[in-house]
N, CA, C, O and the ligand as a Tripos MOL2 file, in Angstrom:
@<TRIPOS>MOLECULE
protein
  277   275    70     0     0
PROTEIN
NO_CHARGES

@<TRIPOS>ATOM
      1 N           0.8510   -1.2030    0.0000 N.3       1 MET1
      2 CA          0.0000    0.0000    0.0000 C.3       1 MET1
      3 C           0.8830    1.2490    0.0000 C.2       1 MET1
      4 O           1.4850    1.5700    1.0250 O.2       1 MET1
      5 N           0.9720    1.9450   -1.1080 N.am      2 PRO2
      6 CA          1.8200    3.1420   -1.1390 C.3       2 PRO2
      7 C           1.2400    4.2730   -0.2950 C.2       2 PRO2
      8 O           0.0320    4.5060   -0.2880 O.2       2 PRO2
      9 N           2.1070    4.9540    0.4010 N.am      3 VAL3
     10 CA          1.6910    6.1070    1.1960 C.3       3 VAL3
     11 C           1.7660    7.3530    0.3190 C.2       3 VAL3
     12 O           2.8170    7.6920   -0.2250 O.2       3 VAL3
     13 N           0.6310    8.0180    0.1980 N.am      4 VAL4
     14 CA          0.6020    9.2490   -0.5950 C.3       4 VAL4
     15 C           0.9760   10.4040    0.3290 C.2       4 VAL4
     16 O           0.2120   10.7940    1.2120 O.2       4 VAL4
     17 N           2.1540   10.9280    0.1010 N.am      5 HIS5
     18 CA          2.6130   12.0650    0.9030 C.3       5 HIS5
     19 C           2.4350   13.3490    0.1130 C.2       5 HIS5
     20 O           2.9940   13.5130   -0.9720 O.2       5 HIS5
     21 N           1.6490   14.2520    0.6720 N.am      6 VAL6
     22 CA          1.4410   15.5440    0.0260 C.3       6 VAL6
     23 C           2.1400   16.6070    0.8590 C.2       6 VAL6
     24 O           1.7850   16.8290    2.0160 O.2       6 VAL6
     25 N           3.1250   17.2580    0.2730 N.am      7 ASP7
     26 CA          3.8720   18.2890    0.9790 C.3       7 ASP7
     27 C           2.9900   19.5190    1.1680 C.2       7 ASP7
     28 O           2.5730   20.1460    0.1940 O.2       7 ASP7
     29 N           2.7060   19.8640    2.4310 N.am      8 PRO8
     30 CA          1.7960   20.9860    2.6690 C.3       8 PRO8
     31 C           2.4660   22.3490    2.5190 C.2       8 PRO8
     32 O           1.8090   23.3820    2.6470 O.2       8 PRO8
     33 N           3.7780   22.3540    2.2480 N.am      9 ALA9
     34 CA          4.4970   23.6230    2.1740 C.3       9 ALA9
     35 C           3.9190   24.5220    1.0860 C.2       9 ALA9
     36 O           3.7470   24.1010   -0.0580 O.2       9 ALA9
     37 N           3.6340   25.7100    1.4420 N.am     10 TYR10
     38 CA          3.1900   26.7460    0.5080 C.3      10 TYR10
     39 C           1.7840   26.5410   -0.0320 C.2      10 TYR10
     40 O           1.3400   27.3330   -0.8630 O.2      10 TYR10
     41 N           1.0540   25.4970    0.4080 N.am     11 THR11
     42 CA         -0.2970   25.3230   -0.1050 C.3      11 THR11
     43 C          -1.1760   26.5160    0.2550 C.2      11 THR11
     44 O          -2.1280   26.8350   -0.4570 O.2      11 THR11
     45 N          -0.8460   27.1760    1.3740 N.am     12 SER12
     46 CA         -1.6560   28.3130    1.7940 C.3      12 SER12
     47 C          -1.4250   29.5260    0.9080 C.2      12 SER12
     48 O          -2.1890   30.4910    0.9410 O.2      12 SER12
     49 N          -0.3510   29.4650    0.1070 N.am     13 GLN13
     50 CA         -0.0460   30.5950   -0.7730 C.3      13 GLN13
     51 C          -0.2260   30.2330   -2.2440 C.2      13 GLN13
     52 O          -0.0660   31.0850   -3.1180 O.2      13 GLN13
     53 N          -0.5640   28.9530   -2.5230 N.am     14 GLU14
     54 CA         -0.6420   28.4990   -3.9110 C.3      14 GLU14
     55 C          -2.0780   28.5130   -4.4220 C.2      14 GLU14
     56 O          -2.9910   28.0440   -3.7430 O.2      14 GLU14
     57 N          -2.2720   29.0530   -5.6240 N.am     15 CYS15
     58 CA         -3.5940   29.1170   -6.2430 C.3      15 CYS15
     59 C          -3.9880   27.7300   -6.7360 C.2      15 CYS15
     60 O          -3.2280   27.0990   -7.4700 O.2      15 CYS15
     61 N          -5.1770   27.2430   -6.3400 N.am     16 CYS16
     62 CA         -5.6210   25.9210   -6.7560 C.3      16 CYS16
     63 C          -6.0690   25.9220   -8.2100 C.2      16 CYS16
     64 O          -6.2380   24.8560   -8.8020 O.2      16 CYS16
     65 N          -6.2640   27.0980   -8.7940 N.am     17 GLU17
     66 CA         -6.7070   27.2020  -10.1820 C.3      17 GLU17
     67 C          -5.5300   27.1820  -11.1550 C.2      17 GLU17
     68 O          -5.5470   26.4310  -12.1310 O.2      17 GLU17
     69 N          -4.5100   28.0010  -10.8970 N.am     18 CYS18
     70 CA         -3.4230   28.1530  -11.8720 C.3      18 CYS18
     71 C          -2.0620   27.7660  -11.2990 C.2      18 CYS18
     72 O          -1.0830   27.6940  -12.0420 O.2      18 CYS18
     73 N          -1.9840   27.5100   -9.9670 N.am     19 GLY19
     74 CA         -0.7220   27.0820   -9.3760 C.3      19 GLY19
     75 C           0.2200   28.2160   -9.0210 C.2      19 GLY19
     76 O           1.3200   27.9690   -8.5270 O.2      19 GLY19
     77 N          -0.1820   29.4390   -9.2590 N.am     20 HIS20
     78 CA          0.6590   30.5860   -8.9220 C.3      20 HIS20
     79 C           0.8370   30.6510   -7.4060 C.2      20 HIS20
     80 O          -0.1420   30.5990   -6.6620 O.2      20 HIS20
     81 N           2.0880   30.7650   -6.9470 N.am     21 THR21
     82 CA          2.3790   30.8090   -5.5150 C.3      21 THR21
     83 C           3.0460   32.1330   -5.1780 C.2      21 THR21
     84 O           4.0890   32.4790   -5.7320 O.2      21 THR21
     85 N           2.4340   32.8590   -4.2690 N.am     22 ASP22
     86 CA          2.9560   34.1780   -3.8930 C.3      22 ASP22
     87 C           2.3920   34.5610   -2.5370 C.2      22 ASP22
     88 O           1.2100   34.3580   -2.2620 O.2      22 ASP22
     89 N           3.2450   35.1120   -1.7020 N.am     23 ARG23
     90 CA          2.7600   35.5820   -0.3970 C.3      23 ARG23
     91 C           1.6660   36.6270   -0.5790 C.2      23 ARG23
     92 O           0.7760   36.7480    0.2630 O.2      23 ARG23
     93 N           1.7250   37.3690   -1.6520 N.am     24 LYS24
     94 CA          0.7430   38.4260   -1.9020 C.3      24 LYS24
     95 C          -0.6410   37.8520   -2.2070 C.2      24 LYS24
     96 O          -1.6320   38.5820   -2.2010 O.2      24 LYS24
     97 N          -0.7090   36.5170   -2.4800 N.am     25 ASN25
     98 CA         -2.0130   35.8950   -2.6930 C.3      25 ASN25
     99 C          -2.8510   35.8830   -1.4110 C.2      25 ASN25
    100 O          -4.0550   35.6310   -1.4570 O.2      25 ASN25
    101 N          -2.2120   36.1550   -0.2660 N.am     26 ARG26
    102 CA         -2.8980   36.1120    1.0220 C.3      26 ARG26
    103 C          -2.9100   37.4960    1.6730 C.2      26 ARG26
    104 O          -2.0680   37.7890    2.5210 O.2      26 ARG26
    105 N          -3.8480   38.3340    1.2870 N.am     27 PRO27
    106 CA         -3.9230   39.6750    1.8730 C.3      27 PRO27
    107 C          -4.2000   39.6340    3.3690 C.2      27 PRO27
    108 O          -3.7980   40.5430    4.0960 O.2      27 PRO27
    109 N          -4.8910   38.5780    3.8450 N.am     28 ASP28
    110 CA         -5.0750   38.3650    5.2820 C.3      28 ASP28
    111 C          -5.2930   36.8790    5.5510 C.2      28 ASP28
    112 O          -5.3450   36.0820    4.6140 O.2      28 ASP28
    113 N          -5.4200   36.4980    6.8240 N.am     29 GLN29
    114 CA         -5.4910   35.0880    7.2270 C.3      29 GLN29
    115 C          -6.6200   34.3140    6.5410 C.2      29 GLN29
    116 O          -6.4440   33.1460    6.1950 O.2      29 GLN29
    117 N          -7.7660   34.9480    6.3430 N.am     30 ALA30
    118 CA         -8.9490   34.2310    5.8750 C.3      30 ALA30
    119 C          -9.1380   34.2900    4.3670 C.2      30 ALA30
    120 O          -9.9470   33.5440    3.8140 O.2      30 ALA30
    121 N          -8.4100   35.1580    3.7060 N.am     31 THR31
    122 CA         -8.6820   35.4370    2.2980 C.3      31 THR31
    123 C          -7.5680   34.9450    1.3830 C.2      31 THR31
    124 O          -6.3840   35.1510    1.6500 O.2      31 THR31
    125 N          -7.9780   34.2860    0.2920 N.am     32 PHE32
    126 CA         -7.0340   33.9790   -0.7800 C.3      32 PHE32
    127 C          -7.4890   34.6980   -2.0360 C.2      32 PHE32
    128 O          -8.6350   34.5520   -2.4610 O.2      32 PHE32
    129 N          -6.5990   35.4680   -2.6250 N.am     33 THR33
    130 CA         -6.8830   36.1260   -3.8920 C.3      33 THR33
    131 C          -5.6470   36.0020   -4.7690 C.2      33 THR33
    132 O          -4.5950   36.5580   -4.4520 O.2      33 THR33
    133 N          -5.7750   35.2660   -5.8840 N.am     34 CYS34
    134 CA         -4.6250   35.0310   -6.7500 C.3      34 CYS34
    135 C          -4.2420   36.3120   -7.4790 C.2      34 CYS34
    136 O          -5.0800   36.9480   -8.1190 O.2      34 CYS34
    137 N          -2.9630   36.6850   -7.3780 N.am     35 THR35
    138 CA         -2.5010   37.8940   -8.0630 C.3      35 THR35
    139 C          -2.2470   37.6310   -9.5430 C.2      35 THR35
    140 O          -2.0290   38.5660  -10.3140 O.2      35 THR35
    141 N          -2.2740   36.3490   -9.9420 N.am     36 SER36
    142 CA         -2.0130   36.0060  -11.3400 C.3      36 SER36
    143 C          -3.3030   35.8800  -12.1520 C.2      36 SER36
    144 O          -3.4560   36.5440  -13.1770 O.2      36 SER36
    145 N          -4.2520   35.0130  -11.6890 N.am     37 CYS37
    146 CA         -5.4540   34.7540  -12.4760 C.3      37 CYS37
    147 C          -6.6910   35.4140  -11.8890 C.2      37 CYS37
    148 O          -7.7380   35.4440  -12.5360 O.2      37 CYS37
    149 N          -6.5870   35.9520  -10.6560 N.am     38 GLY38
    150 CA         -7.7220   36.6480  -10.0600 C.3      38 GLY38
    151 C          -8.6710   35.7680   -9.2940 C.2      38 GLY38
    152 O          -9.6730   36.2590   -8.7740 O.2      38 GLY38
    153 N          -8.3850   34.4450   -9.2030 N.am     39 PHE39
    154 CA         -9.2240   33.5220   -8.4440 C.3      39 PHE39
    155 C          -9.2890   33.9550   -6.9860 C.2      39 PHE39
    156 O          -8.2630   34.2610   -6.3780 O.2      39 PHE39
    157 N         -10.5040   33.9820   -6.4220 N.am     40 ALA40
    158 CA        -10.6770   34.4040   -5.0350 C.3      40 ALA40
    159 C         -11.5350   33.3860   -4.3010 C.2      40 ALA40
    160 O         -12.5690   32.9620   -4.8180 O.2      40 ALA40
    161 N         -11.1190   32.9860   -3.1000 N.am     41 GLU41
    162 CA        -11.8350   31.9790   -2.3050 C.3      41 GLU41
    163 C         -11.3730   32.1050   -0.8610 C.2      41 GLU41
    164 O         -10.3360   32.7090   -0.5860 O.2      41 GLU41
    165 N         -12.1470   31.5290    0.0680 N.am     42 HIS42
    166 CA        -11.6740   31.4640    1.4480 C.3      42 HIS42
    167 C         -10.3400   30.7150    1.4710 C.2      42 HIS42
    168 O         -10.1810   29.7090    0.7790 O.2      42 HIS42
    169 N          -9.3970   31.1960    2.2530 N.am     43 ALA43
    170 CA         -8.0460   30.6430    2.2460 C.3      43 ALA43
    171 C          -8.0340   29.1440    2.5270 C.2      43 ALA43
    172 O          -7.2700   28.4140    1.8950 O.2      43 ALA43
    173 N          -8.8580   28.6660    3.4550 N.am     44 ASP44
    174 CA         -8.8880   27.2480    3.7990 C.3      44 ASP44
    175 C          -9.4190   26.4070    2.6420 C.2      44 ASP44
    176 O          -8.9500   25.2910    2.4160 O.2      44 ASP44
    177 N         -10.3920   26.9390    1.9120 N.am     45 VAL45
    178 CA        -10.9700   26.2210    0.7740 C.3      45 VAL45
    179 C          -9.9270   26.0890   -0.3280 C.2      45 VAL45
    180 O          -9.7620   25.0200   -0.9160 O.2      45 VAL45
    181 N          -9.2300   27.1810   -0.6000 N.am     46 ASN46
    182 CA         -8.1900   27.1260   -1.6300 C.3      46 ASN46
    183 C          -7.1020   26.1210   -1.2690 C.2      46 ASN46
    184 O          -6.6760   25.3290   -2.1090 O.2      46 ASN46
    185 N          -6.6550   26.1590   -0.0150 N.am     47 ALA47
    186 CA         -5.5900   25.2500    0.4170 C.3      47 ALA47
    187 C          -6.0480   23.7960    0.3050 C.2      47 ALA47
    188 O          -5.2800   22.9290   -0.1100 O.2      47 ALA47
    189 N          -7.3020   23.5340    0.6780 N.am     48 GLY48
    190 CA         -7.8330   22.1830    0.5920 C.3      48 GLY48
    191 C          -7.8820   21.6800   -0.8370 C.2      48 GLY48
    192 O          -7.5610   20.5230   -1.1070 O.2      48 GLY48
    193 N          -8.2830   22.5490   -1.7520 N.am     49 ARG49
    194 CA         -8.3360   22.1490   -3.1680 C.3      49 ARG49
    195 C          -6.9360   21.9080   -3.7210 C.2      49 ARG49
    196 O          -6.7250   20.9890   -4.5120 O.2      49 ARG49
    197 N          -5.9890   22.7290   -3.3070 N.am     50 THR50
    198 CA         -4.6140   22.5670   -3.7770 C.3      50 THR50
    199 C          -4.0530   21.2320   -3.3080 C.2      50 THR50
    200 O          -3.4080   20.5210   -4.0790 O.2      50 THR50
    201 N          -4.3000   20.8840   -2.0280 N.am     51 ILE51
    202 CA         -3.8150   19.6130   -1.4840 C.3      51 ILE51
    203 C          -4.4860   18.4460   -2.1960 C.2      51 ILE51
    204 O          -3.8260   17.4600   -2.5220 O.2      51 ILE51
    205 N          -5.7970   18.5480   -2.4410 N.am     52 ALA52
    206 CA         -6.5300   17.4790   -3.1160 C.3      52 ALA52
    207 C          -5.9920   17.2740   -4.5290 C.2      52 ALA52
    208 O          -5.8720   16.1430   -4.9980 O.2      52 ALA52
    209 N          -5.6750   18.3620   -5.1910 N.am     53 LYS53
    210 CA         -5.1540   18.2850   -6.5540 C.3      53 LYS53
    211 C          -3.8070   17.5820   -6.5600 C.2      53 LYS53
    212 O          -3.5450   16.7550   -7.4340 O.2      53 LYS53
    213 N          -2.9470   17.9000   -5.5960 N.am     54 ARG54
    214 CA         -1.6340   17.2520   -5.5100 C.3      54 ARG54
    215 C          -1.7860   15.7680   -5.2340 C.2      54 ARG54
    216 O          -1.0730   14.9500   -5.8150 O.2      54 ARG54
    217 N          -2.7160   15.4120   -4.3480 N.am     55 GLY55
    218 CA         -2.9350   14.0110   -4.0370 C.3      55 GLY55
    219 C          -3.4160   13.2510   -5.2530 C.2      55 GLY55
    220 O          -2.9890   12.1190   -5.4820 O.2      55 GLY55
    221 N          -4.3050   13.8560   -6.0430 N.am     56 ALA56
    222 CA         -4.8340   13.2240   -7.2490 C.3      56 ALA56
    223 C          -3.7140   13.0030   -8.2500 C.2      56 ALA56
    224 O          -3.6790   11.9670   -8.9150 O.2      56 ALA56
    225 N          -2.8060   13.9490   -8.3700 N.am     57 ALA57
    226 CA         -1.7050   13.8230   -9.3100 C.3      57 ALA57
    227 C          -0.7970   12.6720   -8.9180 C.2      57 ALA57
    228 O          -0.3310   11.9250   -9.7790 O.2      57 ALA57
    229 N          -0.5390   12.5190   -7.6080 N.am     58 VAL58
    230 CA          0.3060   11.4320   -7.1270 C.3      58 VAL58
    231 C          -0.3530   10.0940   -7.4340 C.2      58 VAL58
    232 O           0.3160    9.1580   -7.8720 O.2      58 VAL58
    233 N          -1.6740    9.9940   -7.2040 N.am     59 ARG59
    234 CA         -2.3780    8.7420   -7.4770 C.3      59 ARG59
    235 C          -2.3620    8.4090   -8.9620 C.2      59 ARG59
    236 O          -2.2450    7.2410   -9.3330 O.2      59 ARG59
    237 N          -2.4790    9.4280   -9.8210 N.am     60 ALA60
    238 CA         -2.4730    9.2010  -11.2620 C.3      60 ALA60
    239 C          -1.1470    8.5860  -11.6920 C.2      60 ALA60
    240 O          -1.1200    7.6600  -12.5030 O.2      60 ALA60
    241 N          -0.0540    9.1010  -11.1500 N.am     61 VAL61
    242 CA          1.2620    8.5560  -11.4580 C.3      61 VAL61
    243 C           1.3700    7.1200  -10.9840 C.2      61 VAL61
    244 O           1.9030    6.2620  -11.6880 O.2      61 VAL61
    245 N           0.8520    6.8570   -9.7610 N.am     62 SER62
    246 CA          0.9030    5.5230   -9.1870 C.3      62 SER62
    247 C           0.1500    4.5240  -10.0640 C.2      62 SER62
    248 O           0.6430    3.4210  -10.3010 O.2      62 SER62
    249 N          -1.0360    4.8940  -10.5480 N.am     63 HIS63
    250 CA         -1.8280    4.0030  -11.3790 C.3      63 HIS63
    251 C          -1.1420    3.7210  -12.7090 C.2      63 HIS63
    252 O          -1.1990    2.6050  -13.2250 O.2      63 HIS63
    253 N          -0.4880    4.7540  -13.2630 N.am     64 ALA64
    254 CA          0.2220    4.5640  -14.5210 C.3      64 ALA64
    255 C           1.3100    3.5070  -14.3480 C.2      64 ALA64
    256 O           1.5240    2.6790  -15.2340 O.2      64 ALA64
    257 N           1.9940    3.5370  -13.2070 N.am     65 ALA65
    258 CA          3.0410    2.5730  -12.9270 C.3      65 ALA65
    259 C           2.4410    1.1690  -12.8090 C.2      65 ALA65
    260 O           3.0420    0.1970  -13.2690 O.2      65 ALA65
    261 N           1.2570    1.0620  -12.1930 N.am     66 ASP66
    262 CA          0.6060   -0.2450  -12.0530 C.3      66 ASP66
    263 C           0.2520   -0.8280  -13.4090 C.2      66 ASP66
    264 O           0.4170   -2.0280  -13.6300 O.2      66 ASP66
    265 N          -0.2340    0.0100  -14.3200 N.am     67 ASP67
    266 CA         -0.6330   -0.4570  -15.6370 C.3      67 ASP67
    267 C           0.5610   -0.9860  -16.4270 C.2      67 ASP67
    268 O           0.4490   -1.9540  -17.1800 O.2      67 ASP67
    269 N           1.6970   -0.3330  -16.2420 N.am     68 ALA68
    270 CA          2.8980   -0.7120  -16.9770 C.3      68 ALA68
    271 C           3.4740   -2.0450  -16.4800 C.2      68 ALA68
    272 O           4.1350   -2.7580  -17.2350 O.2      68 ALA68
    273 N           3.2240   -2.3700  -15.2350 N.am     69 ALA69
    274 CA          3.8300   -3.5710  -14.6470 C.3      69 ALA69
    275 C           3.1370   -4.8490  -15.1360 C.2      69 ALA69
    276 O           3.5200   -5.9500  -14.7410 O.2      69 ALA69
    277 ZN         -4.4470   31.7140   -9.9520 Zn       70 ZN70
@<TRIPOS>BOND
     1     1     2 1
     2     2     3 1
     3     3     4 2
     4     3     5 am
     5     5     6 1
     6     6     7 1
     7     7     8 2
     8     7     9 am
     9     9    10 1
    10    10    11 1
    11    11    12 2
    12    11    13 am
    13    13    14 1
    14    14    15 1
    15    15    16 2
    16    15    17 am
    17    17    18 1
    18    18    19 1
    19    19    20 2
    20    19    21 am
    21    21    22 1
    22    22    23 1
    23    23    24 2
    24    23    25 am
    25    25    26 1
    26    26    27 1
    27    27    28 2
    28    27    29 am
    29    29    30 1
    30    30    31 1
    31    31    32 2
    32    31    33 am
    33    33    34 1
    34    34    35 1
    35    35    36 2
    36    35    37 am
    37    37    38 1
    38    38    39 1
    39    39    40 2
    40    39    41 am
    41    41    42 1
    42    42    43 1
    43    43    44 2
    44    43    45 am
    45    45    46 1
    46    46    47 1
    47    47    48 2
    48    47    49 am
    49    49    50 1
    50    50    51 1
    51    51    52 2
    52    51    53 am
    53    53    54 1
    54    54    55 1
    55    55    56 2
    56    55    57 am
    57    57    58 1
    58    58    59 1
    59    59    60 2
    60    59    61 am
    61    61    62 1
    62    62    63 1
    63    63    64 2
    64    63    65 am
    65    65    66 1
    66    66    67 1
    67    67    68 2
    68    67    69 am
    69    69    70 1
    70    70    71 1
    71    71    72 2
    72    71    73 am
    73    73    74 1
    74    74    75 1
    75    75    76 2
    76    75    77 am
    77    77    78 1
    78    78    79 1
    79    79    80 2
    80    79    81 am
    81    81    82 1
    82    82    83 1
    83    83    84 2
    84    83    85 am
    85    85    86 1
    86    86    87 1
    87    87    88 2
    88    87    89 am
    89    89    90 1
    90    90    91 1
    91    91    92 2
    92    91    93 am
    93    93    94 1
    94    94    95 1
    95    95    96 2
    96    95    97 am
    97    97    98 1
    98    98    99 1
    99    99   100 2
   100    99   101 am
   101   101   102 1
   102   102   103 1
   103   103   104 2
   104   103   105 am
   105   105   106 1
   106   106   107 1
   107   107   108 2
   108   107   109 am
   109   109   110 1
   110   110   111 1
   111   111   112 2
   112   111   113 am
   113   113   114 1
   114   114   115 1
   115   115   116 2
   116   115   117 am
   117   117   118 1
   118   118   119 1
   119   119   120 2
   120   119   121 am
   121   121   122 1
   122   122   123 1
   123   123   124 2
   124   123   125 am
   125   125   126 1
   126   126   127 1
   127   127   128 2
   128   127   129 am
   129   129   130 1
   130   130   131 1
   131   131   132 2
   132   131   133 am
   133   133   134 1
   134   134   135 1
   135   135   136 2
   136   135   137 am
   137   137   138 1
   138   138   139 1
   139   139   140 2
   140   139   141 am
   141   141   142 1
   142   142   143 1
   143   143   144 2
   144   143   145 am
   145   145   146 1
   146   146   147 1
   147   147   148 2
   148   147   149 am
   149   149   150 1
   150   150   151 1
   151   151   152 2
   152   151   153 am
   153   153   154 1
   154   154   155 1
   155   155   156 2
   156   155   157 am
   157   157   158 1
   158   158   159 1
   159   159   160 2
   160   159   161 am
   161   161   162 1
   162   162   163 1
   163   163   164 2
   164   163   165 am
   165   165   166 1
   166   166   167 1
   167   167   168 2
   168   167   169 am
   169   169   170 1
   170   170   171 1
   171   171   172 2
   172   171   173 am
   173   173   174 1
   174   174   175 1
   175   175   176 2
   176   175   177 am
   177   177   178 1
   178   178   179 1
   179   179   180 2
   180   179   181 am
   181   181   182 1
   182   182   183 1
   183   183   184 2
   184   183   185 am
   185   185   186 1
   186   186   187 1
   187   187   188 2
   188   187   189 am
   189   189   190 1
   190   190   191 1
   191   191   192 2
   192   191   193 am
   193   193   194 1
   194   194   195 1
   195   195   196 2
   196   195   197 am
   197   197   198 1
   198   198   199 1
   199   199   200 2
   200   199   201 am
   201   201   202 1
   202   202   203 1
   203   203   204 2
   204   203   205 am
   205   205   206 1
   206   206   207 1
   207   207   208 2
   208   207   209 am
   209   209   210 1
   210   210   211 1
   211   211   212 2
   212   211   213 am
   213   213   214 1
   214   214   215 1
   215   215   216 2
   216   215   217 am
   217   217   218 1
   218   218   219 1
   219   219   220 2
   220   219   221 am
   221   221   222 1
   222   222   223 1
   223   223   224 2
   224   223   225 am
   225   225   226 1
   226   226   227 1
   227   227   228 2
   228   227   229 am
   229   229   230 1
   230   230   231 1
   231   231   232 2
   232   231   233 am
   233   233   234 1
   234   234   235 1
   235   235   236 2
   236   235   237 am
   237   237   238 1
   238   238   239 1
   239   239   240 2
   240   239   241 am
   241   241   242 1
   242   242   243 1
   243   243   244 2
   244   243   245 am
   245   245   246 1
   246   246   247 1
   247   247   248 2
   248   247   249 am
   249   249   250 1
   250   250   251 1
   251   251   252 2
   252   251   253 am
   253   253   254 1
   254   254   255 1
   255   255   256 2
   256   255   257 am
   257   257   258 1
   258   258   259 1
   259   259   260 2
   260   259   261 am
   261   261   262 1
   262   262   263 1
   263   263   264 2
   264   263   265 am
   265   265   266 1
   266   266   267 1
   267   267   268 2
   268   267   269 am
   269   269   270 1
   270   270   271 1
   271   271   272 2
   272   271   273 am
   273   273   274 1
   274   274   275 1
   275   275   276 2
@<TRIPOS>SUBSTRUCTURE
     1 MET1         2 RESIDUE 1 A MET
     2 PRO2         6 RESIDUE 1 A PRO
     3 VAL3        10 RESIDUE 1 A VAL
     4 VAL4        14 RESIDUE 1 A VAL
     5 HIS5        18 RESIDUE 1 A HIS
     6 VAL6        22 RESIDUE 1 A VAL
     7 ASP7        26 RESIDUE 1 A ASP
     8 PRO8        30 RESIDUE 1 A PRO
     9 ALA9        34 RESIDUE 1 A ALA
    10 TYR10       38 RESIDUE 1 A TYR
    11 THR11       42 RESIDUE 1 A THR
    12 SER12       46 RESIDUE 1 A SER
    13 GLN13       50 RESIDUE 1 A GLN
    14 GLU14       54 RESIDUE 1 A GLU
    15 CYS15       58 RESIDUE 1 A CYS
    16 CYS16       62 RESIDUE 1 A CYS
    17 GLU17       66 RESIDUE 1 A GLU
    18 CYS18       70 RESIDUE 1 A CYS
    19 GLY19       74 RESIDUE 1 A GLY
    20 HIS20       78 RESIDUE 1 A HIS
    21 THR21       82 RESIDUE 1 A THR
    22 ASP22       86 RESIDUE 1 A ASP
    23 ARG23       90 RESIDUE 1 A ARG
    24 LYS24       94 RESIDUE 1 A LYS
    25 ASN25       98 RESIDUE 1 A ASN
    26 ARG26      102 RESIDUE 1 A ARG
    27 PRO27      106 RESIDUE 1 A PRO
    28 ASP28      110 RESIDUE 1 A ASP
    29 GLN29      114 RESIDUE 1 A GLN
    30 ALA30      118 RESIDUE 1 A ALA
    31 THR31      122 RESIDUE 1 A THR
    32 PHE32      126 RESIDUE 1 A PHE
    33 THR33      130 RESIDUE 1 A THR
    34 CYS34      134 RESIDUE 1 A CYS
    35 THR35      138 RESIDUE 1 A THR
    36 SER36      142 RESIDUE 1 A SER
    37 CYS37      146 RESIDUE 1 A CYS
    38 GLY38      150 RESIDUE 1 A GLY
    39 PHE39      154 RESIDUE 1 A PHE
    40 ALA40      158 RESIDUE 1 A ALA
    41 GLU41      162 RESIDUE 1 A GLU
    42 HIS42      166 RESIDUE 1 A HIS
    43 ALA43      170 RESIDUE 1 A ALA
    44 ASP44      174 RESIDUE 1 A ASP
    45 VAL45      178 RESIDUE 1 A VAL
    46 ASN46      182 RESIDUE 1 A ASN
    47 ALA47      186 RESIDUE 1 A ALA
    48 GLY48      190 RESIDUE 1 A GLY
    49 ARG49      194 RESIDUE 1 A ARG
    50 THR50      198 RESIDUE 1 A THR
    51 ILE51      202 RESIDUE 1 A ILE
    52 ALA52      206 RESIDUE 1 A ALA
    53 LYS53      210 RESIDUE 1 A LYS
    54 ARG54      214 RESIDUE 1 A ARG
    55 GLY55      218 RESIDUE 1 A GLY
    56 ALA56      222 RESIDUE 1 A ALA
    57 ALA57      226 RESIDUE 1 A ALA
    58 VAL58      230 RESIDUE 1 A VAL
    59 ARG59      234 RESIDUE 1 A ARG
    60 ALA60      238 RESIDUE 1 A ALA
    61 VAL61      242 RESIDUE 1 A VAL
    62 SER62      246 RESIDUE 1 A SER
    63 HIS63      250 RESIDUE 1 A HIS
    64 ALA64      254 RESIDUE 1 A ALA
    65 ALA65      258 RESIDUE 1 A ALA
    66 ASP66      262 RESIDUE 1 A ASP
    67 ASP67      266 RESIDUE 1 A ASP
    68 ALA68      270 RESIDUE 1 A ALA
    69 ALA69      274 RESIDUE 1 A ALA
    70 ZN70       277 GROUP 0 **** ****
């Protein structure tokens, strides 16, 4: 059973829509506003989507490896 490790570093500053990471994306604790694409969401919601997206990408790679074996 592979362990899916998702690095939480910078997820609070990373846009779940375009991946742009910038401290300026967080004007305050509760707010996320992407300075690149303009995506705006509650900071916790954005971070959760970013983490989910990373986890999905890891699983996709894992499945590709299974198919090849
Ligand atoms: Zn963005």
